[in-house]
mmCIF entry with sequence, helices, sheets and N, C-alpha, C, O atoms, coordinates in Angstrom:
data_MODEL
# 
_entry.id   MODEL 
# 
_entity.id                         1 
_entity.type                       polymer 
_entity.pdbx_number_of_molecules   1 
# 
_entity_poly.entity_id                      1 
_entity_poly.type                           'polypeptide(L)' 
_entity_poly.nstd_linkage                   no 
_entity_poly.nstd_monomer                   no 
_entity_poly.pdbx_seq_one_letter_code       MTVSYTLLGLLEESDRHGYDLKQAYDRRFGGAKPIRFGQVYRR 
_entity_poly.pdbx_seq_one_letter_code_can   MTVSYTLLGLLEESDRHGYDLKQAYDRRFGGAKPIRFGQVYRR 
_entity_poly.pdbx_strand_id                 A 
# 
loop_
_entity_poly_seq.entity_id 
_entity_poly_seq.num 
_entity_poly_seq.mon_id 
_entity_poly_seq.hetero 
1 1  MET n 
1 2  THR n 
1 3  VAL n 
1 4  SER n 
1 5  TYR n 
1 6  THR n 
1 7  LEU n 
1 8  LEU n 
1 9  GLY n 
1 10 LEU n 
1 11 LEU n 
1 12 GLU n 
1 13 GLU n 
1 14 SER n 
1 15 ASP n 
1 16 ARG n 
1 17 HIS n 
1 18 GLY n 
1 19 TYR n 
1 20 ASP n 
1 21 LEU n 
1 22 LYS n 
1 23 GLN n 
1 24 ALA n 
1 25 TYR n 
1 26 ASP n 
1 27 ARG n 
1 28 ARG n 
1 29 PHE n 
1 30 GLY n 
1 31 GLY n 
1 32 ALA n 
1 33 LYS n 
1 34 PRO n 
1 35 ILE n 
1 36 ARG n 
1 37 PHE n 
1 38 GLY n 
1 39 GLN n 
1 40 VAL n 
1 41 TYR n 
1 42 ARG n 
1 43 ARG n 
# 
_struct_asym.id          A 
_struct_asym.entity_id   1 
# 
loop_
_struct_conf.conf_type_id 
_struct_conf.id 
_struct_conf.pdbx_PDB_helix_id 
_struct_conf.beg_label_comp_id 
_struct_conf.beg_label_asym_id 
_struct_conf.beg_label_seq_id 
_struct_conf.pdbx_beg_PDB_ins_code 
_struct_conf.end_label_comp_id 
_struct_conf.end_label_asym_id 
_struct_conf.end_label_seq_id 
_struct_conf.pdbx_end_PDB_ins_code 
_struct_conf.beg_auth_comp_id 
_struct_conf.beg_auth_asym_id 
_struct_conf.beg_auth_seq_id 
_struct_conf.end_auth_comp_id 
_struct_conf.end_auth_asym_id 
_struct_conf.end_auth_seq_id 
_struct_conf.pdbx_PDB_helix_class 
_struct_conf.details 
_struct_conf.pdbx_PDB_helix_length 
HELX_P HELX_P1 AA1 VAL A 3  ? GLU A 13 ? VAL A 3  GLU A 13 1 ? 11 
HELX_P HELX_P2 AA2 GLY A 18 ? PHE A 29 ? GLY A 18 PHE A 29 1 ? 12 
HELX_P HELX_P3 AA3 PHE A 37 ? VAL A 40 ? PHE A 37 VAL A 40 1 ? 4  
# 
_struct_conf_type.id          HELX_P 
_struct_conf_type.criteria    ? 
_struct_conf_type.reference   ? 
# 
loop_
_atom_site.group_PDB 
_atom_site.id 
_atom_site.type_symbol 
_atom_site.label_atom_id 
_atom_site.label_alt_id 
_atom_site.label_comp_id 
_atom_site.label_asym_id 
_atom_site.label_entity_id 
_atom_site.label_seq_id 
_atom_site.pdbx_PDB_ins_code 
_atom_site.Cartn_x 
_atom_site.Cartn_y 
_atom_site.Cartn_z 
_atom_site.occupancy 
_atom_site.B_iso_or_equiv 
_atom_site.pdbx_formal_charge 
_atom_site.auth_seq_id 
_atom_site.auth_comp_id 
_atom_site.auth_asym_id 
_atom_site.auth_atom_id 
_atom_site.pdbx_PDB_model_num 
ATOM 1   N N  . MET A 1 1  ? 0.847   -1.174 0.000  1.00 0.00 ? 1  MET A N  1 
ATOM 2   C CA . MET A 1 1  ? 0.000   0.000  0.000  1.00 0.00 ? 1  MET A CA 1 
ATOM 3   C C  . MET A 1 1  ? 0.893   1.238  0.000  1.00 0.00 ? 1  MET A C  1 
ATOM 4   O O  . MET A 1 1  ? 1.886   1.299  0.725  1.00 0.00 ? 1  MET A O  1 
ATOM 5   N N  . THR A 1 2  ? 0.534   2.208  -0.808 1.00 0.00 ? 2  THR A N  1 
ATOM 6   C CA . THR A 1 2  ? 1.325   3.437  -0.870 1.00 0.00 ? 2  THR A CA 1 
ATOM 7   C C  . THR A 1 2  ? 0.871   4.419  0.207  1.00 0.00 ? 2  THR A C  1 
ATOM 8   O O  . THR A 1 2  ? -0.239  4.329  0.731  1.00 0.00 ? 2  THR A O  1 
ATOM 9   N N  . VAL A 1 3  ? 1.744   5.338  0.513  1.00 0.00 ? 3  VAL A N  1 
ATOM 10  C CA . VAL A 1 3  ? 1.419   6.365  1.507  1.00 0.00 ? 3  VAL A CA 1 
ATOM 11  C C  . VAL A 1 3  ? 0.222   7.184  1.039  1.00 0.00 ? 3  VAL A C  1 
ATOM 12  O O  . VAL A 1 3  ? -0.647  7.521  1.843  1.00 0.00 ? 3  VAL A O  1 
ATOM 13  N N  . SER A 1 4  ? 0.167   7.504  -0.241 1.00 0.00 ? 4  SER A N  1 
ATOM 14  C CA . SER A 1 4  ? -0.933  8.310  -0.766 1.00 0.00 ? 4  SER A CA 1 
ATOM 15  C C  . SER A 1 4  ? -2.282  7.644  -0.532 1.00 0.00 ? 4  SER A C  1 
ATOM 16  O O  . SER A 1 4  ? -3.229  8.292  -0.088 1.00 0.00 ? 4  SER A O  1 
ATOM 17  N N  . TYR A 1 5  ? -2.369  6.359  -0.829 1.00 0.00 ? 5  TYR A N  1 
ATOM 18  C CA . TYR A 1 5  ? -3.633  5.645  -0.628 1.00 0.00 ? 5  TYR A CA 1 
ATOM 19  C C  . TYR A 1 5  ? -3.969  5.513  0.852  1.00 0.00 ? 5  TYR A C  1 
ATOM 20  O O  . TYR A 1 5  ? -5.137  5.561  1.238  1.00 0.00 ? 5  TYR A O  1 
ATOM 21  N N  . THR A 1 6  ? -2.954  5.349  1.668  1.00 0.00 ? 6  THR A N  1 
ATOM 22  C CA . THR A 1 6  ? -3.181  5.275  3.106  1.00 0.00 ? 6  THR A CA 1 
ATOM 23  C C  . THR A 1 6  ? -3.744  6.591  3.631  1.00 0.00 ? 6  THR A C  1 
ATOM 24  O O  . THR A 1 6  ? -4.677  6.595  4.434  1.00 0.00 ? 6  THR A O  1 
ATOM 25  N N  . LEU A 1 7  ? -3.176  7.705  3.178  1.00 0.00 ? 7  LEU A N  1 
ATOM 26  C CA . LEU A 1 7  ? -3.677  9.015  3.605  1.00 0.00 ? 7  LEU A CA 1 
ATOM 27  C C  . LEU A 1 7  ? -5.101  9.245  3.109  1.00 0.00 ? 7  LEU A C  1 
ATOM 28  O O  . LEU A 1 7  ? -5.926  9.809  3.828  1.00 0.00 ? 7  LEU A O  1 
ATOM 29  N N  . LEU A 1 8  ? -5.389  8.817  1.896  1.00 0.00 ? 8  LEU A N  1 
ATOM 30  C CA . LEU A 1 8  ? -6.763  8.939  1.392  1.00 0.00 ? 8  LEU A CA 1 
ATOM 31  C C  . LEU A 1 8  ? -7.731  8.119  2.229  1.00 0.00 ? 8  LEU A C  1 
ATOM 32  O O  . LEU A 1 8  ? -8.850  8.557  2.497  1.00 0.00 ? 8  LEU A O  1 
ATOM 33  N N  . GLY A 1 9  ? -7.308  6.941  2.640  1.00 0.00 ? 9  GLY A N  1 
ATOM 34  C CA . GLY A 1 9  ? -8.149  6.120  3.504  1.00 0.00 ? 9  GLY A CA 1 
ATOM 35  C C  . GLY A 1 9  ? -8.426  6.787  4.834  1.00 0.00 ? 9  GLY A C  1 
ATOM 36  O O  . GLY A 1 9  ? -9.537  6.692  5.356  1.00 0.00 ? 9  GLY A O  1 
ATOM 37  N N  . LEU A 1 10 ? -7.435  7.458  5.385  1.00 0.00 ? 10 LEU A N  1 
ATOM 38  C CA . LEU A 1 10 ? -7.639  8.185  6.639  1.00 0.00 ? 10 LEU A CA 1 
ATOM 39  C C  . LEU A 1 10 ? -8.573  9.370  6.437  1.00 0.00 ? 10 LEU A C  1 
ATOM 40  O O  . LEU A 1 10 ? -9.350  9.710  7.330  1.00 0.00 ? 10 LEU A O  1 
ATOM 41  N N  . LEU A 1 11 ? -8.501  9.995  5.277  1.00 0.00 ? 11 LEU A N  1 
ATOM 42  C CA . LEU A 1 11 ? -9.408  11.117 4.986  1.00 0.00 ? 11 LEU A CA 1 
ATOM 43  C C  . LEU A 1 11 ? -10.842 10.644 4.808  1.00 0.00 ? 11 LEU A C  1 
ATOM 44  O O  . LEU A 1 11 ? -11.784 11.399 5.048  1.00 0.00 ? 11 LEU A O  1 
ATOM 45  N N  . GLU A 1 12 ? -11.007 9.401  4.389  1.00 0.00 ? 12 GLU A N  1 
ATOM 46  C CA . GLU A 1 12 ? -12.359 8.865  4.213  1.00 0.00 ? 12 GLU A CA 1 
ATOM 47  C C  . GLU A 1 12 ? -13.098 8.794  5.545  1.00 0.00 ? 12 GLU A C  1 
ATOM 48  O O  . GLU A 1 12 ? -14.321 8.932  5.588  1.00 0.00 ? 12 GLU A O  1 
ATOM 49  N N  . GLU A 1 13 ? -12.351 8.576  6.642  1.00 0.00 ? 13 GLU A N  1 
ATOM 50  C CA . GLU A 1 13 ? -12.965 8.505  7.960  1.00 0.00 ? 13 GLU A CA 1 
ATOM 51  C C  . GLU A 1 13 ? -13.528 9.851  8.391  1.00 0.00 ? 13 GLU A C  1 
ATOM 52  O O  . GLU A 1 13 ? -14.632 9.923  8.930  1.00 0.00 ? 13 GLU A O  1 
ATOM 53  N N  . SER A 1 14 ? -12.773 10.916 8.155  1.00 0.00 ? 14 SER A N  1 
ATOM 54  C CA . SER A 1 14 ? -13.221 12.262 8.520  1.00 0.00 ? 14 SER A CA 1 
ATOM 55  C C  . SER A 1 14 ? -12.313 13.288 7.864  1.00 0.00 ? 14 SER A C  1 
ATOM 56  O O  . SER A 1 14 ? -11.194 12.970 7.461  1.00 0.00 ? 14 SER A O  1 
ATOM 57  N N  . ASP A 1 15 ? -12.797 14.522 7.757  1.00 0.00 ? 15 ASP A N  1 
ATOM 58  C CA . ASP A 1 15 ? -11.986 15.612 7.222  1.00 0.00 ? 15 ASP A CA 1 
ATOM 59  C C  . ASP A 1 15 ? -10.863 15.905 8.210  1.00 0.00 ? 15 ASP A C  1 
ATOM 60  O O  . ASP A 1 15 ? -11.077 15.916 9.422  1.00 0.00 ? 15 ASP A O  1 
ATOM 61  N N  . ARG A 1 16 ? -9.692  16.137 7.692  1.00 0.00 ? 16 ARG A N  1 
ATOM 62  C CA . ARG A 1 16 ? -8.531  16.419 8.549  1.00 0.00 ? 16 ARG A CA 1 
ATOM 63  C C  . ARG A 1 16 ? -7.617  17.412 7.855  1.00 0.00 ? 16 ARG A C  1 
ATOM 64  O O  . ARG A 1 16 ? -7.548  17.480 6.628  1.00 0.00 ? 16 ARG A O  1 
ATOM 65  N N  . HIS A 1 17 ? -6.925  18.172 8.672  1.00 0.00 ? 17 HIS A N  1 
ATOM 66  C CA . HIS A 1 17 ? -5.844  19.023 8.172  1.00 0.00 ? 17 HIS A CA 1 
ATOM 67  C C  . HIS A 1 17 ? -4.586  18.177 8.127  1.00 0.00 ? 17 HIS A C  1 
ATOM 68  O O  . HIS A 1 17 ? -4.550  17.092 8.707  1.00 0.00 ? 17 HIS A O  1 
ATOM 69  N N  . GLY A 1 18 ? -3.563  18.654 7.451  1.00 0.00 ? 18 GLY A N  1 
ATOM 70  C CA . GLY A 1 18 ? -2.334  17.893 7.283  1.00 0.00 ? 18 GLY A CA 1 
ATOM 71  C C  . GLY A 1 18 ? -1.712  17.434 8.585  1.00 0.00 ? 18 GLY A C  1 
ATOM 72  O O  . GLY A 1 18 ? -1.268  16.291 8.691  1.00 0.00 ? 18 GLY A O  1 
ATOM 73  N N  . TYR A 1 19 ? -1.672  18.318 9.589  1.00 0.00 ? 19 TYR A N  1 
ATOM 74  C CA . TYR A 1 19 ? -1.076  17.955 10.870 1.00 0.00 ? 19 TYR A CA 1 
ATOM 75  C C  . TYR A 1 19 ? -1.859  16.816 11.511 1.00 0.00 ? 19 TYR A C  1 
ATOM 76  O O  . TYR A 1 19 ? -1.263  15.855 11.998 1.00 0.00 ? 19 TYR A O  1 
ATOM 77  N N  . ASP A 1 20 ? -3.191  16.912 11.516 1.00 0.00 ? 20 ASP A N  1 
ATOM 78  C CA . ASP A 1 20 ? -4.033  15.863 12.088 1.00 0.00 ? 20 ASP A CA 1 
ATOM 79  C C  . ASP A 1 20 ? -3.899  14.567 11.308 1.00 0.00 ? 20 ASP A C  1 
ATOM 80  O O  . ASP A 1 20 ? -3.909  13.479 11.882 1.00 0.00 ? 20 ASP A O  1 
ATOM 81  N N  . LEU A 1 21 ? -3.774  14.694 10.007 1.00 0.00 ? 21 LEU A N  1 
ATOM 82  C CA . LEU A 1 21 ? -3.636  13.523 9.148  1.00 0.00 ? 21 LEU A CA 1 
ATOM 83  C C  . LEU A 1 21 ? -2.334  12.784 9.463  1.00 0.00 ? 21 LEU A C  1 
ATOM 84  O O  . LEU A 1 21 ? -2.326  11.557 9.554  1.00 0.00 ? 21 LEU A O  1 
ATOM 85  N N  . LYS A 1 22 ? -1.250  13.512 9.628  1.00 0.00 ? 22 LYS A N  1 
ATOM 86  C CA . LYS A 1 22 ? 0.019   12.871 9.973  1.00 0.00 ? 22 LYS A CA 1 
ATOM 87  C C  . LYS A 1 22 ? -0.054  12.221 11.346 1.00 0.00 ? 22 LYS A C  1 
ATOM 88  O O  . LYS A 1 22 ? 0.470   11.123 11.531 1.00 0.00 ? 22 LYS A O  1 
ATOM 89  N N  . GLN A 1 23 ? -0.684  12.864 12.300 1.00 0.00 ? 23 GLN A N  1 
ATOM 90  C CA . GLN A 1 23 ? -0.818  12.273 13.627 1.00 0.00 ? 23 GLN A CA 1 
ATOM 91  C C  . GLN A 1 23 ? -1.624  10.968 13.572 1.00 0.00 ? 23 GLN A C  1 
ATOM 92  O O  . GLN A 1 23 ? -1.259  9.986  14.219 1.00 0.00 ? 23 GLN A O  1 
ATOM 93  N N  . ALA A 1 24 ? -2.708  10.958 12.807 1.00 0.00 ? 24 ALA A N  1 
ATOM 94  C CA . ALA A 1 24 ? -3.516  9.745  12.662 1.00 0.00 ? 24 ALA A CA 1 
ATOM 95  C C  . ALA A 1 24 ? -2.696  8.633  12.010 1.00 0.00 ? 24 ALA A C  1 
ATOM 96  O O  . ALA A 1 24 ? -2.773  7.475  12.418 1.00 0.00 ? 24 ALA A O  1 
ATOM 97  N N  . TYR A 1 25 ? -1.913  8.994  10.995 1.00 0.00 ? 25 TYR A N  1 
ATOM 98  C CA . TYR A 1 25 ? -1.055  8.014  10.333 1.00 0.00 ? 25 TYR A CA 1 
ATOM 99  C C  . TYR A 1 25 ? -0.035  7.464  11.325 1.00 0.00 ? 25 TYR A C  1 
ATOM 100 O O  . TYR A 1 25 ? 0.158   6.252  11.417 1.00 0.00 ? 25 TYR A O  1 
ATOM 101 N N  . ASP A 1 26 ? 0.616   8.357  12.067 1.00 0.00 ? 26 ASP A N  1 
ATOM 102 C CA . ASP A 1 26 ? 1.647   7.932  13.019 1.00 0.00 ? 26 ASP A CA 1 
ATOM 103 C C  . ASP A 1 26 ? 1.086   7.008  14.091 1.00 0.00 ? 26 ASP A C  1 
ATOM 104 O O  . ASP A 1 26 ? 1.752   6.056  14.497 1.00 0.00 ? 26 ASP A O  1 
ATOM 105 N N  . ARG A 1 27 ? -0.120  7.275  14.549 1.00 0.00 ? 27 ARG A N  1 
ATOM 106 C CA . ARG A 1 27 ? -0.731  6.409  15.564 1.00 0.00 ? 27 ARG A CA 1 
ATOM 107 C C  . ARG A 1 27 ? -0.937  4.994  15.028 1.00 0.00 ? 27 ARG A C  1 
ATOM 108 O O  . ARG A 1 27 ? -0.753  4.018  15.756 1.00 0.00 ? 27 ARG A O  1 
ATOM 109 N N  . ARG A 1 28 ? -1.311  4.887  13.777 1.00 0.00 ? 28 ARG A N  1 
ATOM 110 C CA . ARG A 1 28 ? -1.621  3.574  13.205 1.00 0.00 ? 28 ARG A CA 1 
ATOM 111 C C  . ARG A 1 28 ? -0.426  2.869  12.599 1.00 0.00 ? 28 ARG A C  1 
ATOM 112 O O  . ARG A 1 28 ? -0.248  1.666  12.791 1.00 0.00 ? 28 ARG A O  1 
ATOM 113 N N  . PHE A 1 29 ? 0.393   3.606  11.868 1.00 0.00 ? 29 PHE A N  1 
ATOM 114 C CA . PHE A 1 29 ? 1.444   2.970  11.072 1.00 0.00 ? 29 PHE A CA 1 
ATOM 115 C C  . PHE A 1 29 ? 2.846   3.505  11.344 1.00 0.00 ? 29 PHE A C  1 
ATOM 116 O O  . PHE A 1 29 ? 3.813   2.991  10.782 1.00 0.00 ? 29 PHE A O  1 
ATOM 117 N N  . GLY A 1 30 ? 2.979   4.509  12.178 1.00 0.00 ? 30 GLY A N  1 
ATOM 118 C CA . GLY A 1 30 ? 4.257   5.191  12.366 1.00 0.00 ? 30 GLY A CA 1 
ATOM 119 C C  . GLY A 1 30 ? 5.402   4.302  12.819 1.00 0.00 ? 30 GLY A C  1 
ATOM 120 O O  . GLY A 1 30 ? 6.551   4.527  12.440 1.00 0.00 ? 30 GLY A O  1 
ATOM 121 N N  . GLY A 1 31 ? 5.098   3.296  13.625 1.00 0.00 ? 31 GLY A N  1 
ATOM 122 C CA . GLY A 1 31 ? 6.161   2.409  14.093 1.00 0.00 ? 31 GLY A CA 1 
ATOM 123 C C  . GLY A 1 31 ? 6.725   1.547  12.987 1.00 0.00 ? 31 GLY A C  1 
ATOM 124 O O  . GLY A 1 31 ? 7.920   1.251  12.981 1.00 0.00 ? 31 GLY A O  1 
ATOM 125 N N  . ALA A 1 32 ? 5.888   1.141  12.054 1.00 0.00 ? 32 ALA A N  1 
ATOM 126 C CA . ALA A 1 32 ? 6.310   0.250  10.977 1.00 0.00 ? 32 ALA A CA 1 
ATOM 127 C C  . ALA A 1 32 ? 6.844   1.010  9.765  1.00 0.00 ? 32 ALA A C  1 
ATOM 128 O O  . ALA A 1 32 ? 7.801   0.572  9.127  1.00 0.00 ? 32 ALA A O  1 
ATOM 129 N N  . LYS A 1 33 ? 6.229   2.145  9.450  1.00 0.00 ? 33 LYS A N  1 
ATOM 130 C CA . LYS A 1 33 ? 6.624   2.893  8.239  1.00 0.00 ? 33 LYS A CA 1 
ATOM 131 C C  . LYS A 1 33 ? 6.399   4.385  8.487  1.00 0.00 ? 33 LYS A C  1 
ATOM 132 O O  . LYS A 1 33 ? 5.373   4.936  8.088  1.00 0.00 ? 33 LYS A O  1 
ATOM 133 N N  . PRO A 1 34 ? 7.357   5.034  9.145  1.00 0.00 ? 34 PRO A N  1 
ATOM 134 C CA . PRO A 1 34 ? 7.194   6.467  9.434  1.00 0.00 ? 34 PRO A CA 1 
ATOM 135 C C  . PRO A 1 34 ? 7.226   7.313  8.160  1.00 0.00 ? 34 PRO A C  1 
ATOM 136 O O  . PRO A 1 34 ? 7.857   6.951  7.167  1.00 0.00 ? 34 PRO A O  1 
ATOM 137 N N  . ILE A 1 35 ? 6.536   8.438  8.220  1.00 0.00 ? 35 ILE A N  1 
ATOM 138 C CA . ILE A 1 35 ? 6.535   9.386  7.101  1.00 0.00 ? 35 ILE A CA 1 
ATOM 139 C C  . ILE A 1 35 ? 6.940   10.764 7.611  1.00 0.00 ? 35 ILE A C  1 
ATOM 140 O O  . ILE A 1 35 ? 6.845   11.051 8.804  1.00 0.00 ? 35 ILE A O  1 
ATOM 141 N N  . ARG A 1 36 ? 7.390   11.603 6.696  1.00 0.00 ? 36 ARG A N  1 
ATOM 142 C CA . ARG A 1 36 ? 7.744   12.992 7.014  1.00 0.00 ? 36 ARG A CA 1 
ATOM 143 C C  . ARG A 1 36 ? 6.581   13.895 6.617  1.00 0.00 ? 36 ARG A C  1 
ATOM 144 O O  . ARG A 1 36 ? 5.725   13.505 5.823  1.00 0.00 ? 36 ARG A O  1 
ATOM 145 N N  . PHE A 1 37 ? 6.556   15.100 7.173  1.00 0.00 ? 37 PHE A N  1 
ATOM 146 C CA . PHE A 1 37 ? 5.503   16.056 6.821  1.00 0.00 ? 37 PHE A CA 1 
ATOM 147 C C  . PHE A 1 37 ? 5.515   16.356 5.332  1.00 0.00 ? 37 PHE A C  1 
ATOM 148 O O  . PHE A 1 37 ? 4.466   16.626 4.747  1.00 0.00 ? 37 PHE A O  1 
ATOM 149 N N  . GLY A 1 38 ? 6.678   16.312 4.716  1.00 0.00 ? 38 GLY A N  1 
ATOM 150 C CA . GLY A 1 38 ? 6.779   16.562 3.282  1.00 0.00 ? 38 GLY A CA 1 
ATOM 151 C C  . GLY A 1 38 ? 6.003   15.561 2.448  1.00 0.00 ? 38 GLY A C  1 
ATOM 152 O O  . GLY A 1 38 ? 5.607   15.859 1.322  1.00 0.00 ? 38 GLY A O  1 
ATOM 153 N N  . GLN A 1 39 ? 5.786   14.383 2.992  1.00 0.00 ? 39 GLN A N  1 
ATOM 154 C CA . GLN A 1 39 ? 4.993   13.385 2.277  1.00 0.00 ? 39 GLN A CA 1 
ATOM 155 C C  . GLN A 1 39 ? 3.498   13.669 2.409  1.00 0.00 ? 39 GLN A C  1 
ATOM 156 O O  . GLN A 1 39 ? 2.709   13.216 1.580  1.00 0.00 ? 39 GLN A O  1 
ATOM 157 N N  . VAL A 1 40 ? 3.111   14.396 3.416  1.00 0.00 ? 40 VAL A N  1 
ATOM 158 C CA . VAL A 1 40 ? 1.710   14.774 3.596  1.00 0.00 ? 40 VAL A CA 1 
ATOM 159 C C  . VAL A 1 40 ? 1.419   16.029 2.780  1.00 0.00 ? 40 VAL A C  1 
ATOM 160 O O  . VAL A 1 40 ? 0.394   16.115 2.104  1.00 0.00 ? 40 VAL A O  1 
ATOM 161 N N  . TYR A 1 41 ? 2.322   16.997 2.847  1.00 0.00 ? 41 TYR A N  1 
ATOM 162 C CA . TYR A 1 41 ? 2.150   18.280 2.152  1.00 0.00 ? 41 TYR A CA 1 
ATOM 163 C C  . TYR A 1 41 ? 2.909   18.258 0.834  1.00 0.00 ? 41 TYR A C  1 
ATOM 164 O O  . TYR A 1 41 ? 3.934   18.923 0.690  1.00 0.00 ? 41 TYR A O  1 
ATOM 165 N N  . ARG A 1 42 ? 2.417   17.512 -0.103 1.00 0.00 ? 42 ARG A N  1 
ATOM 166 C CA . ARG A 1 42 ? 3.070   17.454 -1.413 1.00 0.00 ? 42 ARG A CA 1 
ATOM 167 C C  . ARG A 1 42 ? 2.524   18.522 -2.312 1.00 0.00 ? 42 ARG A C  1 
ATOM 168 O O  . ARG A 1 42 ? 1.384   18.957 -2.149 1.00 0.00 ? 42 ARG A O  1 
ATOM 169 N N  . ARG A 1 43 ? 3.321   18.952 -3.259 1.00 0.00 ? 43 ARG A N  1 
ATOM 170 C CA . ARG A 1 43 ? 2.887   19.981 -4.209 1.00 0.00 ? 43 ARG A CA 1 
ATOM 171 C C  . ARG A 1 43 ? 2.118   19.377 -5.332 1.00 0.00 ? 43 ARG A C  1 
ATOM 172 O O  . ARG A 1 43 ? 1.672   20.092 -6.230 1.00 0.00 ? 43 ARG A O  1 
# 
């Protein structure tokens, strides 16, 4: 699963800002596959 699809799945649960989205990701997957803020805030 790609980070992009994982973030989209988290957005499906509820609307989130980038900071909240990264926190939700870190709670679920951060130990196994950490991401940087740059991966959340892509251009």
